[in-house]
N, CA and C atoms as a LAMMPS dump frame, in Angstrom:
ITEM: TIMESTEP
0
ITEM: NUMBER OF ATOMS
372
ITEM: BOX BOUNDS ff ff ff
-5.0000000000000000e+02 5.0000000000000000e+02
-5.0000000000000000e+02 5.0000000000000000e+02
-5.0000000000000000e+02 5.0000000000000000e+02
ITEM: ATOMS id mol type element x y z
1 1 1 N 0.836 -1.181 0
2 1 2 C 0 0 0
3 1 3 C 0.879 1.243 0
4 2 1 N 0.495 2.222 -0.782
5 2 2 C 1.223 3.48 -0.846
6 2 3 C 0.977 4.288 0.419
7 3 1 N 2.045 4.863 0.943
8 3 2 C 1.904 5.7 2.132
9 3 3 C 1.214 7.009 1.762
10 4 1 N 0.232 7.38 2.54
11 4 2 C -0.489 8.63 2.337
12 4 3 C -0.068 9.579 3.443
13 5 1 N 0.416 10.748 3.049
14 5 2 C 0.888 11.717 4.025
15 5 3 C -0.093 12.876 4.098
16 6 1 N -0.55 13.179 5.286
17 6 2 C -1.47 14.296 5.493
18 6 3 C -0.656 15.53 5.845
19 7 1 N -0.978 16.629 5.174
20 7 2 C -0.343 17.912 5.465
21 7 3 C -1.444 18.926 5.753
22 8 1 N -1.082 20.06 6.323
23 8 2 C -2.051 21.096 6.668
24 8 3 C -1.69 22.385 5.952
25 9 1 N -2.621 22.91 5.17
26 9 2 C -2.372 24.111 4.373
27 9 3 C -2.169 25.347 5.254
28 10 1 N -2.623 25.288 6.511
29 10 2 C -2.485 26.42 7.423
30 10 3 C -1.241 26.308 8.307
31 11 1 N -0.422 25.285 8.079
32 11 2 C 0.785 25.071 8.883
33 11 3 C 2.008 25.673 8.199
34 12 1 N 3.084 25.742 8.943
35 12 2 C 4.39 26.186 8.435
36 12 3 C 4.343 27.597 7.854
37 13 1 N 3.709 28.496 8.569
38 13 2 C 3.664 29.899 8.156
39 13 3 C 4.745 30.639 8.933
40 14 1 N 5.697 31.247 8.219
41 14 2 C 6.796 31.917 8.915
42 14 3 C 6.327 33.145 9.698
43 15 1 N 7.013 33.411 10.813
44 15 2 C 6.686 34.587 11.627
45 15 3 C 6.987 35.868 10.856
46 16 1 N 8.096 35.881 10.135
47 16 2 C 8.468 37.031 9.304
48 16 3 C 8.145 36.694 7.856
49 17 1 N 7.511 37.624 7.161
50 17 2 C 7.125 37.382 5.773
51 17 3 C 7.437 38.638 4.953
52 18 1 N 8.721 38.839 4.592
53 18 2 C 9.099 40.054 3.865
54 18 3 C 8.547 40.114 2.44
55 19 1 N 8.192 38.958 1.868
56 19 2 C 7.574 38.927 0.541
57 19 3 C 6.565 37.794 0.507
58 20 1 N 5.682 37.825 -0.496
59 20 2 C 4.692 36.76 -0.618
60 20 3 C 5.391 35.411 -0.68
61 21 1 N 4.76 34.422 -0.079
62 21 2 C 5.316 33.074 -0.06
63 21 3 C 4.464 32.171 -0.944
64 22 1 N 5.079 31.609 -1.984
65 22 2 C 4.417 30.688 -2.905
66 22 3 C 4.93 29.279 -2.614
67 23 1 N 4.024 28.339 -2.37
68 23 2 C 4.389 26.954 -2.112
69 23 3 C 3.612 26.06 -3.071
70 24 1 N 4.333 25.324 -3.913
71 24 2 C 3.688 24.396 -4.844
72 24 3 C 3.26 23.157 -4.062
73 25 1 N 1.965 22.852 -4.11
74 25 2 C 1.43 21.692 -3.407
75 25 3 C 1.324 20.473 -4.308
76 26 1 N 1.038 20.712 -5.606
77 26 2 C 0.904 19.626 -6.565
78 26 3 C 1.083 20.201 -7.959
79 27 1 N 1.803 19.462 -8.8
80 27 2 C 1.988 19.914 -10.178
81 27 3 C 2.169 18.707 -11.09
82 28 1 N 1.456 18.741 -12.224
83 28 2 C 1.667 17.776 -13.295
84 28 3 C 1.373 18.481 -14.616
85 29 1 N 1.206 17.742 -15.699
86 29 2 C 0.998 18.382 -17.001
87 29 3 C -0.339 19.113 -17.093
88 30 1 N -1.317 18.714 -16.297
89 30 2 C -2.653 19.294 -16.396
90 30 3 C -2.938 20.418 -15.401
91 31 1 N -2.301 20.372 -14.239
92 31 2 C -2.7 21.286 -13.17
93 31 3 C -1.522 21.652 -12.279
94 32 1 N -1.592 22.847 -11.709
95 32 2 C -0.66 23.257 -10.665
96 32 3 C -1.495 23.844 -9.533
97 33 1 N -1.271 23.341 -8.323
98 33 2 C -1.978 23.836 -7.147
99 33 3 C -0.938 24.433 -6.216
100 34 1 N -1.192 25.679 -5.795
101 34 2 C -0.221 26.332 -4.923
102 34 3 C -0.914 27.07 -3.788
103 35 1 N -0.184 27.165 -2.692
104 35 2 C -0.607 27.993 -1.569
105 35 3 C 0.178 29.291 -1.667
106 36 1 N -0.527 30.396 -1.466
107 36 2 C 0.113 31.708 -1.474
108 36 3 C -0.224 32.375 -0.147
109 37 1 N 0.789 32.92 0.51
110 37 2 C 0.569 33.649 1.756
111 37 3 C 1.027 35.085 1.549
112 38 1 N 0.124 36.016 1.835
113 38 2 C 0.413 37.447 1.734
114 38 3 C 0.176 38.074 3.103
115 39 1 N 1.019 39.026 3.453
116 39 2 C 0.84 39.788 4.693
117 39 3 C 1.197 41.238 4.391
118 40 1 N 0.263 41.922 3.74
119 40 2 C 0.489 43.319 3.374
120 40 3 C 1.133 43.489 2.012
121 41 1 N 1.536 42.408 1.375
122 41 2 C 2.172 42.513 0.058
123 41 3 C 1.119 42.77 -1.019
124 42 1 N 1.542 43.507 -2.048
125 42 2 C 0.695 43.796 -3.205
126 42 3 C 1.545 43.673 -4.462
127 43 1 N 0.879 43.657 -5.598
128 43 2 C 1.598 43.72 -6.878
129 43 3 C 2.025 45.168 -7.098
130 44 1 N 3.139 45.363 -7.776
131 44 2 C 3.544 46.721 -8.148
132 44 3 C 2.442 47.33 -9.014
133 45 1 N 2.276 48.653 -8.939
134 45 2 C 1.186 49.328 -9.662
135 45 3 C 1.198 49.037 -11.158
136 46 1 N 2.367 48.806 -11.732
137 46 2 C 2.455 48.548 -13.176
138 46 3 C 2.661 47.057 -13.484
139 47 1 N 2.482 46.2 -12.49
140 47 2 C 2.69 44.756 -12.664
141 47 3 C 1.343 44.043 -12.739
142 48 1 N 1.07 43.447 -13.9
143 48 2 C -0.182 42.727 -14.109
144 48 3 C 0.12 41.259 -14.367
145 49 1 N -0.627 40.376 -13.725
146 49 2 C -0.562 38.963 -14.067
147 49 3 C -1.336 38.78 -15.367
148 50 1 N -0.708 38.137 -16.34
149 50 2 C -1.327 37.85 -17.64
150 50 3 C -0.956 36.41 -17.968
151 51 1 N -1.684 35.487 -17.391
152 51 2 C -1.316 34.078 -17.401
153 51 3 C -1.913 33.342 -18.593
154 52 1 N -1.178 32.357 -19.071
155 52 2 C -1.646 31.529 -20.186
156 52 3 C -2.656 30.48 -19.723
157 53 1 N -2.737 30.256 -18.42
158 53 2 C -3.662 29.255 -17.885
159 53 3 C -4.837 29.932 -17.185
160 54 1 N -5.935 29.188 -17.064
161 54 2 C -7.036 29.633 -16.216
162 54 3 C -6.583 29.463 -14.768
163 55 1 N -7.141 30.281 -13.882
164 55 2 C -6.804 30.176 -12.461
165 55 3 C -8.082 30.248 -11.635
166 56 1 N -8.303 29.206 -10.841
167 56 2 C -9.376 29.23 -9.853
168 56 3 C -8.7 29.48 -8.525
169 57 1 N -9.163 30.497 -7.796
170 57 2 C -8.493 30.862 -6.551
171 57 3 C -9.538 31.082 -5.461
172 58 1 N -9.19 30.636 -4.258
173 58 2 C -10.037 30.866 -3.086
174 58 3 C -9.18 31.499 -1.998
175 59 1 N -9.74 32.481 -1.326
176 59 2 C -9.074 33.086 -0.184
177 59 3 C -9.544 32.325 1.051
178 60 1 N -8.664 31.513 1.607
179 60 2 C -9.021 30.663 2.741
180 60 3 C -9.077 31.438 4.051
181 61 1 N -8.227 32.46 4.144
182 61 2 C -8.114 33.23 5.383
183 61 3 C -7.669 34.632 5.02
184 62 1 N -8.128 35.625 5.769
185 62 2 C -7.675 36.993 5.568
186 62 3 C -8.604 37.813 4.691
187 63 1 N -8.034 38.91 4.171
188 63 2 C -8.759 39.838 3.311
189 63 3 C -7.824 40.285 2.201
190 64 1 N -8.409 40.629 1.054
191 64 2 C -7.595 41.085 -0.075
192 64 3 C -8.474 41.86 -1.051
193 65 1 N -7.817 42.642 -1.902
194 65 2 C -8.497 43.328 -2.998
195 65 3 C -7.738 43.002 -4.273
196 66 1 N -8.464 42.488 -5.274
197 66 2 C -7.893 42.247 -6.595
198 66 3 C -8.347 43.356 -7.526
199 67 1 N -7.455 43.777 -8.412
200 67 2 C -7.795 44.755 -9.443
201 67 3 C -7.731 44.06 -10.795
202 68 1 N -8.73 44.304 -11.621
203 68 2 C -8.773 43.801 -12.99
204 68 3 C -8.614 44.983 -13.925
205 69 1 N -7.916 44.763 -15.063
206 69 2 C -7.593 45.893 -15.944
207 69 3 C -8.68 46.22 -16.953
208 70 1 N -9.342 45.216 -17.518
209 70 2 C -10.313 45.483 -18.585
210 70 3 C -11.559 44.629 -18.398
211 71 1 N -12.658 45.185 -18.006
212 71 2 C -12.796 46.582 -17.589
213 71 3 C -12.184 46.755 -16.204
214 72 1 N -11.726 47.97 -15.917
215 72 2 C -11.094 48.198 -14.625
216 72 3 C -12.124 47.999 -13.521
217 73 1 N -11.771 47.181 -12.572
218 73 2 C -12.665 46.905 -11.449
219 73 3 C -11.836 46.421 -10.272
220 74 1 N -12.312 46.727 -9.091
221 74 2 C -11.697 46.258 -7.858
222 74 3 C -12.692 45.321 -7.178
223 75 1 N -12.203 44.18 -6.725
224 75 2 C -13.053 43.205 -6.049
225 75 3 C -12.444 42.865 -4.698
226 76 1 N -13.203 43.15 -3.634
227 76 2 C -12.747 42.824 -2.287
228 76 3 C -13.104 41.378 -1.979
229 77 1 N -12.145 40.647 -1.448
230 77 2 C -12.356 39.253 -1.075
231 77 3 C -12.188 39.096 0.426
232 78 1 N -13.029 38.254 0.994
233 78 2 C -12.932 37.87 2.393
234 78 3 C -12.787 36.356 2.447
235 79 1 N -12.441 35.854 3.6
236 79 2 C -12.245 34.41 3.75
237 79 3 C -13.443 33.646 3.198
238 80 1 N -13.158 32.671 2.343
239 80 2 C -14.195 31.844 1.738
240 80 3 C -14.582 32.27 0.336
241 81 1 N -14.231 33.494 -0.07
242 81 2 C -14.561 33.961 -1.422
243 81 3 C -13.647 33.3 -2.445
244 82 1 N -14.213 32.952 -3.602
245 82 2 C -13.429 32.347 -4.679
246 82 3 C -13.899 32.876 -6.017
247 83 1 N -13.039 32.726 -7.03
248 83 2 C -13.378 33.152 -8.38
249 83 3 C -12.525 32.42 -9.396
250 84 1 N -13.003 32.445 -10.63
251 84 2 C -12.262 31.912 -11.763
252 84 3 C -11.715 33.092 -12.543
253 85 1 N -10.416 33.093 -12.765
254 85 2 C -9.772 34.131 -13.57
255 85 3 C -9.349 33.472 -14.876
256 86 1 N -10.034 33.781 -15.972
257 86 2 C -9.683 33.161 -17.252
258 86 3 C -8.282 33.558 -17.713
259 87 1 N -7.708 32.729 -18.545
260 87 2 C -6.388 33.018 -19.12
261 87 3 C -6.396 34.407 -19.745
262 88 1 N -5.31 35.115 -19.573
263 88 2 C -5.061 36.444 -20.142
264 88 3 C -6.008 37.52 -19.63
265 89 1 N -6.69 37.265 -18.53
266 89 2 C -7.47 38.303 -17.856
267 89 3 C -6.491 39.01 -16.915
268 90 1 N -6.065 40.198 -17.312
269 90 2 C -5.022 40.894 -16.547
270 90 3 C -5.564 41.311 -15.182
271 91 1 N -4.782 40.953 -14.151
272 91 2 C -5.182 41.254 -12.783
273 91 3 C -3.944 41.439 -11.921
274 92 1 N -4.16 42.039 -10.766
275 92 2 C -3.077 42.257 -9.811
276 92 3 C -3.66 42.27 -8.406
277 93 1 N -2.788 42.065 -7.433
278 93 2 C -3.197 42.16 -6.033
279 93 3 C -3.024 43.617 -5.62
280 94 1 N -4.135 44.279 -5.314
281 94 2 C -4.097 45.696 -4.953
282 94 3 C -3.866 45.903 -3.46
283 95 1 N -4.346 44.958 -2.63
284 95 2 C -4.229 45.133 -1.182
285 95 3 C -4.375 43.791 -0.487
286 96 1 N -3.574 43.577 0.543
287 96 2 C -3.792 42.493 1.499
288 96 3 C -3.592 43.08 2.885
289 97 1 N -4.231 42.495 3.861
290 97 2 C -4.181 43.032 5.223
291 97 3 C -2.739 43.014 5.729
292 98 1 N -2.25 44.147 6.245
293 98 2 C -0.846 44.208 6.677
294 98 3 C -0.544 43.454 7.971
295 99 1 N -1.568 43.188 8.784
296 99 2 C -1.333 42.573 10.091
297 99 3 C -1.87 41.147 10.212
298 100 1 N -2.51 40.662 9.153
299 100 2 C -3.08 39.315 9.179
300 100 3 C -2.642 38.566 7.929
301 101 1 N -2.502 37.269 8.06
302 101 2 C -2.142 36.452 6.899
303 101 3 C -3.342 36.298 5.975
304 102 1 N -3.113 36.546 4.702
305 102 2 C -4.084 36.21 3.66
306 102 3 C -3.564 34.932 3.018
307 103 1 N -4.318 33.856 3.161
308 103 2 C -3.885 32.556 2.655
309 103 3 C -4.78 32.172 1.484
310 104 1 N -4.14 32.003 0.333
311 104 2 C -4.83 31.688 -0.915
312 104 3 C -4.544 30.24 -1.308
313 105 1 N -5.502 29.619 -1.967
314 105 2 C -5.281 28.353 -2.653
315 105 3 C -5.575 28.631 -4.118
316 106 1 N -4.563 28.48 -4.963
317 106 2 C -4.702 28.772 -6.392
318 106 3 C -4.533 27.486 -7.191
319 107 1 N -5.462 27.267 -8.112
320 107 2 C -5.432 26.1 -8.987
321 107 3 C -5.313 26.606 -10.416
322 108 1 N -4.174 26.324 -11.052
323 108 2 C -3.921 26.735 -12.437
324 108 3 C -4.124 25.514 -13.327
325 109 1 N -4.875 25.703 -14.416
326 109 2 C -5.124 24.589 -15.329
327 109 3 C -5.249 25.114 -16.749
328 110 1 N -5.115 24.199 -17.694
329 110 2 C -5.129 24.573 -19.104
330 110 3 C -6.369 25.394 -19.427
331 111 1 N -6.15 26.481 -20.152
332 111 2 C -7.246 27.382 -20.506
333 111 3 C -8.275 26.66 -21.352
334 112 1 N -9.531 26.859 -21.012
335 112 2 C -10.618 26.302 -21.804
336 112 3 C -10.971 27.284 -22.906
337 113 1 N -11.725 26.832 -23.867
338 113 2 C -12.106 27.7 -24.972
339 113 3 C -12.888 28.882 -24.416
340 114 1 N -12.584 30.075 -24.911
341 114 2 C -13.218 31.296 -24.427
342 114 3 C -14.727 31.22 -24.648
343 115 1 N -15.467 31.375 -23.566
344 115 2 C -16.924 31.332 -23.654
345 115 3 C -17.52 32.724 -23.698
346 116 1 N -16.662 33.75 -23.665
347 116 2 C -17.156 35.116 -23.669
348 116 3 C -17.493 35.64 -22.287
349 117 1 N -17.341 34.809 -21.264
350 117 2 C -17.601 35.251 -19.896
351 117 3 C -16.315 35.762 -19.29
352 118 1 N -16.376 36.892 -18.651
353 118 2 C -15.189 37.443 -18.008
354 118 3 C -15.069 36.899 -16.594
355 119 1 N -13.895 37.088 -16.002
356 119 2 C -13.701 36.672 -14.616
357 119 3 C -14.681 37.397 -13.713
358 120 1 N -14.98 38.638 -14.038
359 120 2 C -15.905 39.389 -13.207
360 120 3 C -17.299 38.788 -13.28
361 121 1 N -17.699 38.305 -14.438
362 121 2 C -19.008 37.666 -14.57
363 121 3 C -19.051 36.398 -13.728
364 122 1 N -17.954 35.676 -13.658
365 122 2 C -17.902 34.459 -12.851
366 122 3 C -18.002 34.79 -11.369
367 123 1 N -17.502 35.957 -10.985
368 123 2 C -17.449 36.33 -9.579
369 123 3 C -18.784 36.872 -9.082
370 124 1 N -19.598 37.42 -9.968
371 124 2 C -20.845 38.066 -9.542
372 124 3 C -21.867 37.061 -9.091
């Protein structure tokens, strides 16, 4: 029988977090799952994520604000909020709480055929 190891996504959070912490939890040809921890970190004002893959993300803990470029919109997220960000939907992290950990679970997977729905439509 294969050994099954249980891990905790809320464990191993460093006391000092000078920059966002990205931890790959699982990766293969179809999917990449990562934990992201933010504590006051944001994207640079001129830095936009423009990914070739779709991204489903949930904020497990904390608070954050995402900015989307077209159309420009800001979306506040609280613990438990999730959304699908389609490939090439430019976005950035505008704000995370400076005194609390914002813990994200991000699932990146091959982009599906464009259905004409924006990430904002998925979030509403």
